[in-house]
Backbone as CSV, one residue per row, in Angstrom:
resi,resn,N_x,N_y,N_z,CA_x,CA_y,CA_z,C_x,C_y,C_z
1,UNK,55.255,226.454,36.583,56.668,226.467,36.245,57.323,225.116,36.548
2,UNK,56.899,224.465,37.659,57.507,223.185,38.008,57.236,222.126,36.954
3,UNK,56.010,222.137,36.426,55.664,221.158,35.399,56.512,221.383,34.158
4,UNK,56.692,222.630,33.761,57.513,222.938,32.586,58.949,222.483,32.799
5,UNK,59.461,222.658,33.991,60.826,222.228,34.309,60.927,220.705,34.260
6,UNK,59.939,220.027,34.806,59.934,218.561,34.760,59.929,218.052,33.328
7,UNK,59.139,218.692,32.476,59.061,218.291,31.068,60.418,218.464,30.399
8,UNK,61.093,219.568,30.681,62.408,219.815,30.091,63.440,218.782,30.535
9,UNK,63.327,218.321,31.754,64.353,217.443,32.330,64.028,215.951,32.274
10,UNK,62.811,215.595,31.933,62.382,214.200,32.053,63.180,213.213,31.209
11,UNK,63.784,213.650,30.135,64.529,212.724,29.271,66.039,212.757,29.491
12,UNK,66.483,213.453,30.519,67.912,213.513,30.795,68.354,212.186,31.402
13,UNK,69.331,211.519,30.807,69.701,210.170,31.260,70.287,210.109,32.668
14,UNK,70.811,211.205,33.160,71.415,211.213,34.501,70.363,211.247,35.610
15,UNK,69.151,211.650,35.251,68.102,211.860,36.253,67.291,210.584,36.457
16,UNK,67.224,210.169,37.696,66.451,208.985,38.076,64.992,209.351,38.321
17,UNK,64.781,210.489,39.009,63.430,210.845,39.442,63.366,212.338,39.741
18,UNK,62.216,212.945,39.448,61.961,214.342,39.784,60.743,214.375,40.689
19,UNK,60.922,214.917,41.884,59.851,214.927,42.882,59.511,216.356,43.298
20,UNK,58.250,216.780,43.146,57.851,218.067,43.722,57.816,217.919,45.243
21,UNK,58.440,218.838,45.938,58.526,218.725,47.391,58.603,220.117,48.013
22,UNK,57.590,220.490,48.743,57.564,221.752,49.495,57.898,222.970,48.622
23,UNK,57.261,223.070,47.471,57.464,224.226,46.612,58.752,224.201,45.806
24,UNK,59.410,223.070,45.777,60.659,222.910,45.028,60.617,221.595,44.277
25,UNK,61.589,221.407,43.423,61.754,220.116,42.775,62.973,219.444,43.368
26,UNK,62.808,218.220,43.772,63.944,217.430,44.254,64.290,216.445,43.141
27,UNK,65.506,216.499,42.673,65.932,215.691,41.534,66.902,214.630,42.032
28,UNK,66.507,213.366,41.883,67.386,212.252,42.261,68.167,211.823,41.037
29,UNK,69.447,211.635,41.218,70.316,211.225,40.123,70.647,209.746,40.229
30,UNK,71.003,209.166,39.098,71.465,207.779,39.099,72.801,207.699,39.827
31,UNK,73.075,206.578,40.438,74.346,206.356,41.120,75.491,206.467,40.127
32,UNK,76.580,207.068,40.568,77.777,207.167,39.747,77.834,208.385,38.836
33,UNK,76.775,209.182,38.831,76.735,210.375,37.988,77.602,211.463,38.622
34,UNK,78.334,212.194,37.801,79.121,213.322,38.312,78.179,214.477,38.625
35,UNK,78.053,214.785,39.900,77.063,215.754,40.356,77.306,217.143,39.767
36,UNK,78.522,217.646,39.840,78.802,219.004,39.353,78.499,219.136,37.860
37,UNK,78.864,218.145,37.085,78.609,218.160,35.642,77.103,218.117,35.379
38,UNK,76.405,217.286,36.125,74.964,217.148,35.938,74.222,218.412,36.355
39,UNK,74.651,219.054,37.431,74.019,220.308,37.842,74.184,221.373,36.763
40,UNK,75.356,221.451,36.179,75.595,222.413,35.098,74.702,222.095,33.899
41,UNK,74.552,220.826,33.596,73.700,220.414,32.471,72.242,220.752,32.762
42,UNK,71.774,220.496,33.978,70.398,220.825,34.355,70.160,222.320,34.204
43,UNK,71.082,223.122,34.710,70.948,224.584,34.607,70.879,225.007,33.143
44,UNK,71.718,224.428,32.294,71.745,224.780,30.874,70.436,224.401,30.173
45,UNK,69.924,223.202,30.466,68.684,222.740,29.832,67.511,223.623,30.243
46,UNK,67.417,223.934,31.525,66.314,224.747,32.027,66.399,226.169,31.466
47,UNK,67.585,226.733,31.443,67.772,228.084,30.912,67.458,228.132,29.420
48,UNK,67.879,227.115,28.682,67.590,227.048,27.246,66.087,226.942,26.996
49,UNK,65.345,226.422,27.955,63.897,226.328,27.849,63.184,227.579,28.326
50,UNK,63.933,228.664,28.487,63.408,229.980,28.888,62.842,230.004,30.307
51,UNK,63.361,229.136,31.159,63.007,229.168,32.574,64.229,229.604,33.365
52,UNK,64.011,230.013,34.601,65.149,230.417,35.427,65.312,229.433,36.585
53,UNK,66.529,229.357,37.077,66.851,228.505,38.219,67.223,229.429,39.368
54,UNK,66.466,229.343,40.455,66.774,230.212,41.588,67.758,229.565,42.555
55,UNK,67.733,228.237,42.644,68.623,227.554,43.571,68.812,226.123,43.077
56,UNK,70.023,225.748,42.829,70.331,224.402,42.369,71.566,223.940,43.114
57,UNK,71.374,222.999,44.028,72.497,222.538,44.840,72.283,221.102,45.282
58,UNK,73.368,220.374,45.460,73.231,219.006,45.974,72.847,219.042,47.452
59,UNK,72.090,218.048,47.864,71.733,217.922,49.278,72.076,216.508,49.732
60,UNK,72.347,216.374,51.000,72.651,215.064,51.565,71.381,214.218,51.555
61,UNK,71.517,212.930,51.296,70.341,212.067,51.315,69.718,212.019,52.703
62,UNK,68.394,211.987,52.723,67.672,211.828,53.981,67.445,210.341,54.213
63,UNK,67.000,209.984,55.392,66.772,208.581,55.731,65.823,207.920,54.731
64,UNK,64.783,208.628,54.328,63.835,208.091,53.346,64.536,207.776,52.023
65,UNK,65.460,208.641,51.591,66.196,208.412,50.345,67.017,207.130,50.428
66,UNK,67.665,206.923,51.560,68.485,205.728,51.751,67.596,204.487,51.747
67,UNK,66.466,204.555,52.418,65.529,203.441,52.470,65.031,203.084,51.066
68,UNK,64.637,204.085,50.295,64.152,203.851,48.933,65.260,203.261,48.067
69,UNK,66.476,203.764,48.187,67.595,203.259,47.395,67.873,201.782,47.713
70,UNK,67.795,201.425,48.986,68.012,200.029,49.377,66.905,199.141,48.800
71,UNK,65.672,199.591,48.861,64.552,198.825,48.287,64.719,198.667,46.780
72,UNK,65.083,199.738,46.111,65.265,199.685,44.655,66.379,198.732,44.269
73,UNK,67.451,198.753,45.033,68.570,197.856,44.763,68.160,196.396,44.986
74,UNK,67.401,196.155,46.024,66.956,194.792,46.328,66.004,194.249,45.271
75,UNK,65.247,195.152,44.654,64.294,194.734,43.611,64.965,194.547,42.262
76,UNK,66.213,194.977,42.159,66.992,194.768,40.953,66.807,195.850,39.982
């Protein structure tokens, strides 16, 4: 199911990265994206693809996320 969800979402312009993590998908968004609008769009795309969403919510960035974002910004 995770692979099917990734395929459905891989071309969404708001999504920077999709990471499988502990039985879930962690979706990183591009900076400046409206989170609530994007979450609604993700839910709609996944549902239209005949999959269900059990939990979709924003989470605070972890230290690793901040570190990766700083590296990505430095690399241009």
